[in-house]
N, C-alpha and C positions, 0 to 999 in steps of 0.2 A: 788609379789615374795619377800621373805625376804632375804636381803643381810647380811651376817654375818659381825659383827663389824670388825673382823680381815681383811676382804677383803676391807672394806671402809678405814680402817687405812692404808693398803698397797697402795691403790690408791692415797690417800692424800700424803703419804710419797714419792711416785714416782713423783707426781706433784711438790712437794717442791724441790726435787733433780733436776728435769728437769729445773725448773726455775733458780736454782743456776748455773747449767751448761750453760744454755743459756746466763746468765748474764756475765759469764767469757768469753764466745765466742763472745758476742756482742761487746766488746771493747778490744779484744785481741791485736789489733794493734793501740790502742789509742795513745801510746807513741812509739817513736823510742827506740832503745837500749841505755842504759846508760853505763858508763865505765865498771862496773863490768860484765854486760851482754855481752859486747863485748869481755871480757876476756874469758868467757865460750865458746863463739862462736869461738874465736881464737884458743883455746886449742883443741876444738873438730873437727878440720879440718879433714875430712875423708880421704884426700889424704896422710896424714902422716902415717908412720908406728907406731906400738905400742910404740916402744922405742922413736921415735921422739915426740909422744904425751906426754909421760912421761916427757921428757926433757922440752918440752914447758910448761907443767903444773908446773914444778919445778921453772921455771924462771918467770912465770907470775901469777900463781894462787896458790902459795905455802901454803897459810894459810888454804886451804880447801882440804879435801880428794879428790881423783880423780874419785870417783864412779859416780857422776852426769855427769861430763864431758865425762866419758867413755860411759855411756848410750847415751848421746847426740851424740857422735861421731858415734856410730853404727846406730842411727836413721837417722842422716844426710847422712850417706853412702847409706841408702836405699832410701830416698826421694830427696836428692840433697842438696848441700851446699848453703842454702839460709836462711838468718836470719828471714824472714817472716815465713818460714816453721818451723824454730827452736822453735818458741814460742809455738808450739803445744805440746811440751814435758811437760813443766810445766802445761799446760792446762789439759793434761791427768791425771797427778798426782793430781792436784787440784780437778778435777771432781770425781775421785775415792775417794778422801778424803771426799767430801760431801756425797757420798753414804754410807761411813762407819760410820759417826758420829751417825746416828740413830741406827745402829747395836750395837755400843758400849753402847749407852744409854739403849737399850733394855736388854742388858746383865746385866746392873746395876740394873734396876728397870723394871720389866716385866709388864708395863702398857702403857698407851698412852703418857708417858713423852717423848718417843723417837720422837714423832712428833714435839714437841716444840724444842728439841735439833736440829733436822734436819732443821727446819725453821730458827732458829737463825744462824746456820752454813751457810746455803745457802744465808742468807742476810748479812753475814759478809763481809764488804768491805775489810778487811785486808786479808782474805783468797782469795777473788776475785783478788785483786791486785797482790798478790804473786803467784797466779796461772797464771798470765800473764807475770811474770818476769823470764828471762832466767838465773836463779840461783837455787841452790839446795834446797831452802826453801820449795817449794811445795813437793819435794821428802821427805824431812825431816818430814813434817807434815804427809804425807801418811804412811811412814814406822813407825812413832810413833803411829799412830792409829792402825796399824796392830799389832805392838808389844803389846800395851795395850789391844787390843781386845782378843788376845790369852792368855795374862796374866789373864784377868778376867775370861775367860772360864776355865782356870786351877783352879782359886780360887773357882769357882762355882762347881768344881768337875764334869764337863760335861763329857759325854761319849767321847770315842776316845782320851783318855788321852795321849797315846803315840804320836798320830798324832798331837794333839794340842801342845805337848811339842816340837816336831820337828819344827813346824811352829814358835813357840815362839822363839826358838834358832835362826832360820834362819833370821827372821825379826828383832830380836834384834841386831844381828851382822851387818846386812845391815844398820839398822838405825844408829848405832853408827859409822859406816864407812862412813856415809853420812855427818855427822857434829859432832865434838867432844862434843857439848852441849847435844847431844842425850844421853850421859852417865848420865846426870842428872836423866833420867828415870830409868836407872839401879840402881843408888844409892837409888832412892825413893822406888823401888821394894824391894831392900834388906832390907831397914829399915822397910818397911811395913810387910815383911815376919817375921821379928823379933817381931814386935808389935803383929801380929796375933798369934805368938807362945806364947807370954807372956799373952795376954788378952784372947785368945780363945782356947789355947792349940792346935792350928793347927800344922800340921806337918811342920817341918823346913828343915829336911834333903833333901827332894825331891827338894825343890826350891834352896837350896844351891848347890846341884848337878848341876842343870840347870845353875845357875849363874857361876859356875866354868867352865863349858863347853863354855858358852858365852864368858867369859873373855879370855880363852885360844885361841879360834878362833879369837876374836877381836885383841888380841896382835899379833897373827900370821900374820894377814893381815895389821896391822897398826903400828907395833912396831917402824919402822923407822920414820913414820910420827909423832908419839907421841914424840919421842926423839927430833925431829926437832922443834916441837912446843914449848916444855918447855924450849928450849934453848934461846928463845927471852926474852930480858930484857924489851923491850917495844913492845906493840902490835900495829898493823897498824891503829887501830881505837881508837879514844879518848873515855874516860869513860864518858858516857852520864849521869852523876850523877843527873842533874837537872830533867831529864825526868823520872828517876827511882822513885824519891821521889815526883814527880808531878803526882801522881796517879798510880805509879808502871807500867808505859807504857799503862795503860788502855785507855787513850785518843787516843793513836796510834792504839791500837788494835780495837777500836770501832768507829773510824772516827772523833771524836771531843771531847773536854773537857766535854761537857754536857753528851754525851753518855758514855764516859769513866768513869766519876764519878758516873753516874747512875748505870752502871753495877758493879762497885766496891762496892758501898753502898748496892746494892741489894744482891750481893754475901756475903758480910759481915753480913747483916741482916739474911740471910737464914742460914748461918753457926752458928750464935749465937742462932737462934731460934731452930735449930735442933741439937744442940751440943751433946745431948745424943745419937742420932742416929749415929753421926760421931765417937765419942770417946768411946762409951760404947758398943753399940750393934754390933753384927757381921754383917758386910756388906763391900762393897768396897768403901764407901765414904771416909774412912780414907786414903786410898791410894791416892785419888785425892787431898785431902787436903795436904798430905805430898809432893806431886809433885809440887803443887803451891808454897809452902814454899821453897822447895829446888831449884826451878827454879830461885829464887832471891838470896838465902843464899849462895849457892855453888859458883856462879860466883863472888859475892861480896867478899867472903872470899879469893878466888884466886886472886882477884884484889888487896886486901890488902897485901897478902903475896908475890905476884909475880908481876903481871902487870894487869891493868884494861882491861877487855875483854867484858863486858856485853853490848849487843845491843838487841833491842826488837825483831828483826827478828830471832836472834839465839835461842830464846825460843818461837817460833811460836807454838810449841806443847802445850803451856800453855792454849791455847784456848780449848783444849780437856777437861781438868778437869773443867775449868771455865764454859763452856756451859753445860756440863753434870750435874755438881752440881746445877747450877741454875735451870735447867729444872726439875731434879728429886726432889730437895729439895722443890721447889714450890709445887709439887704434894704431898709432905709429910705434908703440912700444914693442920691442922684439921679444921680451919675456912675457909669454902668454899668461903665466900664473899671476904676475903682478898686474897685467892688464885686466884680467878677469876679476881679481880682487878689488881693484879700483872701481871698475864698472859696477859691481854688485854693491860695494860699500856706498858709492855715490847715490845710486838709485834708492837703496834702502833708507839712507839718511834723508834724502829729499822726499820720499814718500811719507816718512814719519812726520817730518816737519809740515808737509802739505796737509796731512790729516789734522794735526794740531791747529794749524792756522785757519782751516776751514770750519771744523766742528767745535772748536773752543775759541772762536773769534770773539773779541770784545768790541763793543761799539766805541768809536773814537770821534764821532761827529755829533753835532747838536741834535737832541731828541725832540725835534719839532712835532713829529707825528704822535708821539706819546702825550705831549702837551695838548694837542688838538683833540685826541681821543678822550682825555680826561675832561676837557672843557665841554665836549659834546655830551658827556654823561651828566654834567652838572646842570643846574637850572639857569645859570648865567651864560648867555650866548654871545655876549659882547667881549671883544678882545681889543685892548689898547696896546699898541706896539711902542716900546721904549727901546730904541736901538742906539747904542753909543759905540762909536769906533774911534779910530785915530782922528783928531780934529782936522787933519789935512785931507781926510778921505770923506768928502761931503755927501757922497751918494750912498753911503752904507745903509741907511735906513730904507732907502728906495729899493735896494736889492732884496732885503728881507721881506718888506711889504709886498713887493711884486711876487716873490716866491710863495708866500703863505696864501695869498688870495687866489693863486692859480693852481694850487695843489688840488688835484681832482679826486681827493679822498671822498668816500661816502660820508666821512665824519665831519666835514666842514660845510655841508650844504646849507645849513641854516645859521652859520656864524657870521657876525658882522665885525669887520676890522676898522679900527680908527688909528690914526697917527697920534702920538703923545701930545703934540702941540695943537691938535685939532679935536680935543675932547668936547662933545656937545654938552652944554650946561644942563640939559634935561636928562642926560644919561644917568639912570638910577644905580646901576651896578655894572661891574666889568672885571675881567681878568687883566691885570697888568702883565704883559709879556715882556721879559727882559732878555736881550741877547747882546752880550758885550764881550766878544772874543778876546782872550789873552789879557784881560784886565780885571782887577778886583772891583767889585761894585755891590751895591745894595739895591734890590728890586723894590724901590719905594717911590711913592709920589713925592715930589719936591715942590714947595711953594704953593700948595693947594690944600686948604684945611676943610674943604667941603665934603671930603670923603673919609670914612674910617676904614682901617685895615682889619680884615677878618681872618685871613690865613694865608700861608705861603706854601708853595710846592716847588721842589727843586728837581731838576732833570740834568742830564749831562749837557753842560755849557748853556743851559737855559733855566731861568727862574720864572716863577709866576706868583702873583699876589692877587687875592680877591679883595675888591673894594666895593663899598656900598655908600650911597649918598646919605649923609647924616639927616 
């Protein structure tokens, strides 16, 4: 029986996506939550009213829009307030993103290029890790893909133009409301529309009308947030200038310097080799090229004029044009030998890196669970939390306290937690838990001579000391 190629391609595509989803799920609890993830978990407490959630968001997570935390809040209200369950929200968005990569690629070039795009996305350690992190970046990636998907469908003059336009508007507004860096995609689309008009005499009024609607709705939902953000003279994160010019974040995007520079050189080679296709002929390659350039230029210009803001995770959507261009432009090469060599070499290198990153992965986040397990094994079940962060960040201790007391491990069922400034006088012994990210510190009691120190245990980013009443 003859099986159509389209059926075979669909089966391979689904296998690739399934492998990617399984890889995310396989190590979804590899690390405990780190400080920013505890922030989302803290804000999304389902027991809070909407007004209380907004207030908590403003005091602890003010640099991000509330959309992701709002989605997380409703999810936790349904499944229970448990950080282990919370991690499945980014897992869902990351898994859906893997599914959409191939669909975008097929809209760009209707051949089997979408299989290579899908495979590279499903083997992307960057996508996998951020699909396991309780922050808005998996949602940003997913909504960016949907935004771009419907933009390309409109460019291709697909049927159901009205419906595609509505979806384009909805996912654009949601995307830009997830993270302000999503606006880079809007600027790229506007510039691309003008280029299409100048080069190909494509209609401009229709897209300008859509952009106007998008901007109106975006400002309606985010006006106060925008005013608040541009009021900052200094941003909370440093300008990672070394990593920008050390491969334009590609080593971070692809797991190592070797892989990062390989992908960067491969992309550069393919763009140079196919420059006529990108800059002269009518297709969607030019949009992806503009998006890559603007993802660096716009934040850097803002950093020069106002304050540095660029971080690699803020432009996670750049993986969309990078992977699509690499996959499609390889298939545009006329020399089949070079084409096959590049495909095989890219896949083998990516598979090797994927294996190393998954099976030899090192922990990078605080080892809270190891600390709790050791306390559970000891005779002392009292835990005093000493949390010191930046003095301007007053809610840091609340984030950690809220996280630890809500971990639904079987290991902390009989543990009692106290804040450092509220140690009961009658407490005979306790473990002093110290978490002070990015700062040097000693895990010791200060200004209290009623207790004697017995021993200290160190974990990744976490220290603990056992104290007993004299």
